[in-house]
N, C-alpha and C positions, 0 to 999 in steps of 0.2 A: 432229563438226566437218568442214567442209567445206573450207575454206582455212585456214592460218596465213601469217601475215609481221608483220614486224618494225615495221611503221610503219602507221599505218591508211590513209595516203593513197598506198598499194603499189599499190592497184586498184581497181575499179568496184565489186567487191563489200562496199570500207571501208563503205560509207554503213549497210549493216547490221551491223556488226562491233561485239564487245565486246572489251576489254583481259582479256587473261589475266595477272592479276596477284594475288598472294597476299601478305600479311603483306611488305608491302613491296617483292618483289621483281617486277618486270617483265619476262615472257617472250615478250611479243609480242601479236596481236592474232588473233582467230578470229572465222568467220563458220558458221553454222548450215547446216546440210544443206536442200537446198533439196525442198521438195516432203515428203508424207509416205510414208513406208514402210509396206508391207503387215503385218501381223500374222502374225509366220512361223508354220511350221504346227507340230502338235505332234512330228511326228518331227523337224523342226528343232531342237527347242529341247531334245528329246532330245540329240541327237547334240551340240549345243554345251555342256550341261549334263554329259554325261561327259566332256566334252574340257576343262573349266575353260573355256570362254568366256563372258564377258559376253553375253546376252539381253536385246535391245532391243524391247520392244513400245509403238511410238509411239501415243500417242492412245488408250492401251487406257481411260483413266477419264473422259475427256472428256465423255460421254452422261452420265456419273452426277456429275458437279461440281457442274451446277445446283442438285442434289438437298442440298448440302453447303456452299454459299453462306454461312449464317448461321454456322454452327462456323467454317468457314475464319475468316469475320470477327473472329469471338470469338477465336479463335488469335492471329491477328496481333496483337489488340490487349493478350493477355496476354505476348505477347512483347515488342510496346513500354514495357507496364508495369514487366514486370522488368528490361528495358536501363535504363529510367528510376531504377530502383532501390528498387522497392515490392518488398515480401516476397511470395513466393508464397503461405504460406500465408494471408496477412490476401486475399489475391486471391480465394484459392478458398474463404474462409471467407464471400464475398459469392456475389451470384448473377451470372452464372446457375446458378453451379458445384453450389451448396448443394442446388439444385433435380434436379440429376442425381445428385447423390451420395448423397442420402437417400435411402430409409431403409437401405442396403446395407453403405454404407462413412462411419464416423466420422473425420474430421480429427480427429488428435491434436495434434501439437505440431513446430515447424520444427527440424532440427538441423545443427549445423554443423559440419564436421570441419574442423581447422585443419593435417591433415596433407595434404589435398586442395586444393592452392591454387588448381585451376580451379573446383572445387564452389562455385557459388553456395549453394544453397538445398538440402536433401532434407528431405520432409514428409513424416511418417510418417502411416500410417491403419489403422485396423482393419477388416474386415469382420465384417457384422453379420448375422445370420439367425435371424428369427421374434423380435427383440429380444435375443437371445443373440450371446456373443462367437463369430463362426465359424473366424476365421484373423488372426493378428496381425502385425505387422512388414512390413507390405505400404508402400512408398515411392515417390515421384516425385522423382526427383533432378533438380534443373537445374545445368547446370555450362555455364562458357563453353570454348570451342573454343581457343584458344589466348591467349597473354600479349602477343599484339602489341596496342596499345594504339590502332591506328584498326580492328580487329579486333571486331563487336560478333557473331559469331556466338555462337549458345548453342544449346544440346539440352536436351528431357525425356526423362529415362530414365525406365521403371516396371520395378520387379523388386520383391523383396523379401530380409530376411533380412541377412546379411554377404558383402559383395561379395567381400571378400581371401581367404574360404574358398568362393568357388564355391557356396554354398549354393542359391541359384537350381536348380539340379541335383537332380532326385529327389524335389522334391516339388510333387505334380501342382497338387493342389488351391489351391496359394499361387501357382504359376505361372499357372492360369487365372483366379484371383482379382487377380493382377496388371494380366493383359492385360486385364480387364474393367475394372480402374480407369484405365486407360489411355483406355477405349471412351467411359468418361463424361466425364472432364477435356476428350479430343477426340475428340469423336463422329464426326469427319470418319476416324476410324483406320478405323471399319467399310466404307469405299470400297474398301479393299483385303481386308479380312478376310469382308465378308459379298458379294465383286464375283461375280454368278453363272458370268460368260465367262469371266474370269480363272481362275477355280478347275476349271472345268471342263477348260480348257485344260491347265492346268498337273497337275490329275489324270491326265490323259491321257497328258501328255508324261513325267511322274515317275512314273507306277504308284500314286500313292495321293493323295489331297489332303494337301497340307502342312500344319502346324498354323503358325499366327504368333504367337511368343514374343519376350521382352527387347522389347519395342516401344520405338522412339526417336522423336519429333519433334523436326526438324531446323529450325532458321534459319537458315541460311548468308547471312553477311551480307556488302557488299564489304568486299574484304582478307581474306577469311576461305575458308575450304575444309580439305580433309583431305591432307596428304602422302600419297605412297604407302605403303598397307600393306593388311594382309589380315587379315579378322575371323573365323577360323577358332575354333569353342568347342566344346567338347566334347556332343554330343549334337544338335548343330544341323546343317545339311546347306548352308544357304547364306541370302543376304540378299537381301529384297524392296525396291525403294525406288520409290518413287509422289511425281514431283513434282507440286505441289498450285496452288503462287503461285511467281513467279518463272523464274528460268533457273538451270539449274546446269551445268558444263563438266566433263566425264569423261573419265580415262584408264582402261583398264581390260582386261588382259589377262591369261594365266596365267601362273601363275610362273615357268614352264620357260621360256617367252615371251622374259617380262620379262628374263630373265637371259641367255637366248642373245641377246636385242636389245641389251642395254649391252656384253656381249664382242664383237659385231661391231660396234659402235660405234664403242667405245675403238679396237680395231685396225685400223679403216679410214684410210687414212693422209689420208682426205679431210677428215676431222674433227678432225687434229693443232692445226691454227691453231684451232678454238674451243674444245678444251681445253685449250690452252696459255694460252688467254686467260682462262679463268676458273679454272683451275690452273696458274698461273704458277711456284710452286714446283717444282723439277725432283723434289724428292723425292715429292710429290704424282703429279706424270706419270707416275714410276714406279711409285709404289705402285697405281696403276690399271691401267697394263700386267701388274702381275703378278696380280692380282685377273682380268684378263680371260682369262689363259692359264692358269686353275685354277677350272673352275667349281664346284667344290666349297666353295672357300674365298670363291667368291662368295655363293654360297649361304648361308655360314654368316654374313656380313656382313652380307648381305640382312636375316636376320632377327634380328640382334642388337638388343637394345633402342639401343642406339648403332651406326648403321651407317654411322657415320665417314665416311668418303669417299664413300661410294656416295651418300649423302644428297644431297649438294651435284649430283652428277651428276642423281640421279633427281627433282628437285624445284627445282633452280636453273638450269640449264644448257637457254636456248632453243632450242640448236640439237639439244639430246636429245629435248626436249618435241618439236620437229616431226618428227623422224623418226619417233615416236610414231602424230603425226597422220597424218604422210604413209603410215604402214603400215595404215590404217585404223582406228588403237585409241583414237580421239577421239570423243565424242558431245556432242550438247548435248541436253540435256534438258529439256522448255518444258512448262506446264502439262497435266498428264493421260498426259503419259508414264510407263512402268515401266521399269525395271531390274533384271534376276536377277544374281546373282552367285554363283556354286557355291564354296562354302567347304568340301569334302570332307573336306581334311587338308592338314596344312604344306605337304607336295607337291603335292596336287591342289588349288589354288585359283586364284581370280583376285583378284591384285592390281590394286588401282584407288587415284587418286588426284582430288580433289575439287575445283572451282574454283566462286567464287560470281560469275554474270555478270548486269552488270547494277547500276545504283546503287541498289538497295533491296532490302532483305534479302527471304529468301524464306520458304518453307513447305513441309516434304515428311515424308516416313515412311518410318521403315525399320525392316523387321521381322526379325528372325531366322527362318527355317525351318527346322521339324522335321519330321518324319516322323511321321505322325499316328500310328501303333502303336510311336515312339521314346519 
């Protein structure tokens, strides 16, 4: 992101501005970076990765997008049909999907989980080899991303086994088959997984070619996106995100940098009026000051399931969002762009927040990265 302003008419760049809005919260307006940046070198990527910095690869996929236009159109169609209330299982039981799945994957049945309010539908598959059962309990799970009535963002996640017990760790066969299942339903997944230049660059930068697992297809819609979070998972090293259609706005920075930025923002007298406007209760204001003076407590609150008062600062205060963008932590992703997010450990990871930009839903890929030998 190049500019941030509170009103669209605040500058000449306003003609190309997008509202930064998520789930009914207006945070201002942003404009994209001017021009295209060069692809960073392997050494630059390695350094950023080791420091838990996000890595932006502008236009990395552009050359290959035309080869996947048909499958991208199919993806946008299934996303629209699911939003209109159709069953994923019924859609996948027809063409072009059965032609892609057979004879290797048998669609069994949809499963509905009443305990997961965001889940729309989970479709279960068996893998078949030479006419015999090869592996079972593979699935595609479709979920909405929030409960906000105007947010139609959805995602399709491919995995296997029982989520709550992390059974996807350690089963190489089903992990591979779940990844291949994603490729069959959304063939454009191959634009990342089989990109020769991208994978050669990452192999040089990271010391070995990463495996791509736990594949997710995102469709961020207006009013949607993700609040600040990290994606640290056992045996995974990071996340690779590729924008195929539409635009998304990102805030991404290392965990420690985020903590220090929050501390500095809260303790800076110049921000006192902005803080008191959004935190008029004196007790809340004092609670922020206490956290800012104790980085250990701030880190604990940041990682908690309930971030409490920090959640409002991170996701709802325009002045704080402005400070992150001004410090260079904002980025607009356009079709063809790739973003790498290191997720080595809770302490060494890249925290990030996502916004849908523009007035229509997008299409993007998000894969977990794992060392090939891991």
